[in-house]
C-alpha positions in Angstrom: 24.7 -13.6 2.8 23.6 -11.6 6.4 23.7 -8.5 3.7 20.9 -10.2 1.6 18.6 -11.6 4.6 19.1 -7.7 5.8 17.2 -6.7 2.8 14.8 -8.9 2.5 13.8 -8.3 6.3 14.0 -4.3 5.5 11.8 -4.9 2.3 9.3 -7.2 4.2 9.2 -5.0 7.3 8.5 -2.0 4.7 5.4 -3.7 2.8 3.9 -4.9 5.9 4.1 -1.6 7.6 2.6 0.5 4.1 0.3 -2.1 4.3 -0.8 -1.6 7.9 -0.9 2.1 7.4 -3.7 1.7 4.6 -5.5 -0.9 6.4 -5.1 -0.6 9.9 -7.9 -3.3 10.9 -5.3 -6.2 9.9 -3.4 -5.4 13.6 -4.2 -7.7 16.1 -6.3 -6.2 18.8 -5.5 -4.5 21.6 -7.0 -2.3 24.1 -7.8 1.6 23.2 -5.7 2.8 26.1 -2.2 1.8 27.5 1.3 1.4 26.9 2.2 1.3 22.6 4.0 -1.9 22.1 7.7 -0.4 21.9 8.2 -3.7 19.1 6.0 -2.9 15.9 3.2 -5.6 14.2 5.5 -5.3 11.3 8.7 -5.9 13.2 6.9 -8.8 14.8 6.0 -10.5 11.8 9.3 -10.0 10.3 11.3 -10.7 13.2 9.1 -14.9 12.8 9.9 -15.0 8.7 13.5 -14.0 9.7 13.2 -16.9 12.4 12.1 -19.4 9.9 14.8 -18.8 7.2 17.2 -19.0 9.7 16.2 -22.4 11.2 15.4 -21.4 14.2 12.8 -23.4 16.3 13.2 -22.1 19.8 11.9 -18.9 20.6 14.1 -18.4 23.2 17.5 -19.3 21.4 16.0 -17.3 18.1 15.6 -14.0 20.8 19.0 -14.2 21.9 20.6 -14.6 18.9 18.9 -11.7 17.4 19.5 -9.7 20.2 23.3 -10.4 19.2 23.4 -10.5 15.5 20.2 -8.5 14.4 19.8 -5.4 16.7 21.0 -2.9 13.7 17.5 -4.3 12.4 15.2 -4.2 16.0 16.7 -1.8 18.2 13.9 -3.7 20.9 13.6 -7.2 21.3 10.8 -8.7 23.9 10.8 -11.4 26.3 10.1 -14.6 25.1 6.4 -15.1 27.0 5.8 -11.7 25.2 7.3 -12.5 21.4 4.9 -15.8 21.8 1.6 -14.1 22.8 1.9 -11.1 20.6 3.1 -13.5 17.5 -0.1 -15.9 18.3 -2.4 -12.9 18.2 -1.1 -12.2 14.8 -2.3 -14.9 13.0 -4.7 -13.1 10.6 -2.1 -10.6 9.9 0.3 -13.1 9.0 -2.4 -15.0 7.0 -3.4 -11.7 5.2 0.7 -11.0 4.2 1.2 -14.5 2.1 -1.9 -13.6 0.0 -0.5 -10.0 -0.6 2.7 -10.8 -1.1 1.8 -13.9 -3.3 -0.4 -11.6 -5.7 2.7 -8.9 -5.5 4.5 -11.7 -7.6 5.1 -13.0 -11.6 3.8 -16.4 -10.2 0.6 -15.5 -9.3 -1.1 -15.5 -12.5 0.0 -19.4 -13.2 -2.5 -21.6 -15.4 -1.6 -24.7 -13.2 -1.1 -25.6 -10.0 -0.1 -28.5 -7.9 -2.1 -30.1 -4.9 -1.2 -32.1 -2.3 -0.9 -33.2 1.8 2.0 -33.3 3.8 1.9 -35.0 7.7 3.0 -32.1 10.1 3.6 -34.5 13.2 2.8 -32.8 17.0 4.1 -35.8 19.2 5.9 -39.1 19.2 4.5 -40.7 22.3 1.2 -42.2 23.4 1.4 -39.8 26.8 2.1 -37.0 24.7 -1.5 -37.5 22.4 -3.4 -38.2 25.6 -2.3 -35.1 27.7 -1.9 -32.4 24.9 -4.0 -29.4 23.6 -4.4 -30.4 20.4 -6.0 -33.7 21.4 -9.2 -33.6 18.9 -7.8 -31.5 16.5 -4.2 -33.6 16.1 -5.3 -37.8 15.4 -3.2 -40.7 14.2 -3.0 -40.7 10.5 -0.9 -42.8 8.0 2.1 -41.6 5.4 1.7 -43.2 2.6 5.1 -41.6 1.1 7.0 -43.0 4.6 5.1 -46.1 5.0 4.2 -45.0 8.8 1.7 -44.0 11.1 2.1 -40.4 13.0 0.1 -38.4 15.3 -0.6 -34.7 14.0 -2.0 -32.9 11.7 -1.8 -32.9 7.6 -1.0 -29.3 5.6 -3.1 -29.1 2.8 -1.1 -26.9 -0.2 -2.2 -25.7 -3.3 0.9 -23.8 -5.1 2.1 -23.2 -8.5 4.6 -24.9 -10.5 7.1 -22.4 -9.2 6.7 -23.3 -5.4 4.3 -20.1 -5.2 1.3 -21.1 -2.0 -2.0 -20.4 -3.1 -4.1 -22.0 -0.7 -3.4 -24.0 2.2 -5.0 -24.9 5.4 -3.3 -27.2 8.1 -6.7 -30.0 9.1 -6.5 -33.3 11.0 -4.7 -36.1 9.9 -7.5 -38.2 8.7 -9.2 -35.2 6.9 -10.5 -36.1 3.5 -8.2 -34.4 1.0 -11.1 -33.8 -1.8 -13.3 -32.1 0.8 -10.4 -30.0 2.3 -9.7 -28.9 -1.6 -13.2 -28.2 -2.0 -13.2 -26.1 1.3 -10.3 -24.0 0.1 -11.7 -23.5 -3.0 -15.0 -22.3 -1.3 -13.8 -20.1 1.2 -11.5 -18.1 -1.5 -13.8 -17.3 -4.4 -11.5 -14.2 -5.4 -8.9 -16.7 -6.0 -10.8 -18.8 -8.5 -12.2 -15.2 -10.5 -9.3 -14.6 -11.1 -8.0 -17.9 -12.0 -10.9 -18.7 -14.4 -10.0 -22.7 -16.7 -6.8 -23.3 -13.8 -5.8 -26.6 -14.5 -5.2 -28.3 -11.1 -2.3 -31.0 -10.6 -3.2 -33.8 -8.0 -2.4 -37.6 -7.3 -4.6 -40.9 -7.0 -6.2 -39.6 -4.3 -8.2 -36.7 -5.6 -10.9 -39.5 -7.4 -14.1 -39.9 -8.3 -16.9 -38.3 -10.5 -18.5 -36.2 -8.1 -15.8 -34.8 -7.4 -14.1 -34.3 -10.7 -18.1 -32.8 -11.3 -18.0 -30.4 -8.8 -14.2 -28.9 -10.2 -15.5 -28.6 -13.6 -18.8 -26.5 -11.6 -16.0 -24.2 -10.4 -14.2 -24.0 -14.1 -11.3 -26.1 -13.0 -9.7 -29.1 -14.5 -8.2 -31.7 -12.6 -5.3 -34.0 -13.7 -4.4 -37.4 -12.2 -2.8 -40.5 -12.7 -5.3 -43.5 -13.2 -6.2 -45.7 -9.9 -6.0 -49.3 -10.1 -8.3 -51.1 -12.8 -8.5 -47.5 -14.4 -8.2 -46.9 -18.1 -4.7 -45.1 -18.2 -6.3 -41.2 -18.3 -5.6 -38.7 -20.8 -2.3 -36.7 -21.4 -1.0 -38.2 -18.0 2.6 -38.7 -19.6 2.9 -35.0 -19.7 1.9 -34.4 -15.8 3.7 -37.0 -14.2 6.9 -35.3 -14.1 5.2 -32.5 -12.3 4.2 -34.1 -9.8 7.7 -34.2 -8.3 7.3 -30.7 -7.9 4.8 -30.6 -4.9 7.1 -32.8 -3.1 9.8 -30.8 -3.5 7.9 -27.8 -1.7 6.7 -29.8 0.9 10.8 -30.6 1.6 11.1 -26.8 1.3 9.0 -26.0 4.4 9.6 -29.4 6.1 13.6 -29.8 5.4 14.7 -26.2 4.8 12.3 -24.2 7.2 12.1 -27.0 10.0 8.0 -27.4 9.6 8.4 -30.8 11.3 10.4 -29.4 14.0 8.1 -26.5 14.8 7.5 -27.5 18.6 4.1 -25.7 18.8 2.2 -27.6 22.0 -1.3 -25.6 21.5 -3.7 -25.0 18.4 -3.1 -21.1 18.2 0.6 -22.3 18.4 0.5 -24.7 15.9 -1.2 -22.1 13.2 0.8 -19.5 13.6 4.1 -21.4 13.4 2.3 -23.2 10.1 1.9 -19.9 9.2 5.1 -18.3 9.6 6.8 -20.5 7.5 4.7 -20.3 4.6 4.9 -16.6 4.8 8.8 -17.4 4.7 9.3 -19.2 1.6 6.0 -16.8 -0.1 8.6 -14.1 0.9 11.7 -15.4 -0.5 9.9 -15.9 -3.7 8.1 -12.2 -4.2 12.2 -11.1 -3.0 13.4 -13.3 -5.4 11.4 -12.3 -8.0 11.5 -8.3 -7.7 15.4 -9.0 -7.9 15.2 -10.6 -10.8 16.6 -13.8 -9.8 16.6 -16.7 -11.7 15.2 -19.8 -9.1 12.4 -18.0 -7.4 12.0 -20.7 -4.9 15.7 -20.5 -4.1 16.6 -19.7 -0.4 20.3 -19.8 -0.3 20.9 -16.6 0.3 19.3 -16.0 2.9 21.3 -18.7 5.2 20.4 -22.1 3.2 
């Protein structure tokens, strides 16, 4: 099991390092003069992915474990404060590598996407909501799946049926799912251009004549269940079983990759920890795809 994780970490490090050599502007900004960091940016991102795959939610404990079990991969490990600061500065590199790895899989060309949002709790007390740096972005929202209110964010995901993340966006808990989907599509025109005639499967919240017209103009076809009072929609019986796919992907992120225990206390901290988990899922799918594994989204070989 450890051997498989070592192989994945080595492959990911090499992929990031090659990308940074070809596109040095992707590296986090640092002063032109000064001491060069001993831990490379590729090693930094690889550490974050391994932490997510192994379910380590505490950075301090993770660095202690990495020093004990993975010193053969990382001869130098920084202090927790330096690791945290550098990882937050690497948000754009992490975001870019998600797309790079996703496009390098056979799942990228799937012609069906599923879309949904899932709560990302950021606090459980009124005092936290009042004093947190996240106040203003995080807010109170309602989770219909669990019939409860929560304080935090929502992670909006567009994935292939194989579980590969295509588009994603963390928003406030009350953000409109339809507007967020529009924004995700408009912010990535190259993705739409490479997937003409794509089918998107969503739940009952993705409704409205104007909304569906907007998707049609973007050359996308929406499939969703009928809302109360609407006639049964065409081919509804075919895509109902596929709706469980997005719930399964959300559970992978929250249950296996511990998204619900992210522990971040600032907007940048939440962003990079969410992105690290999406990159961890994408990396596992990419590695499974390249090594010919039958189940692309399986994390079993990487200590899950």
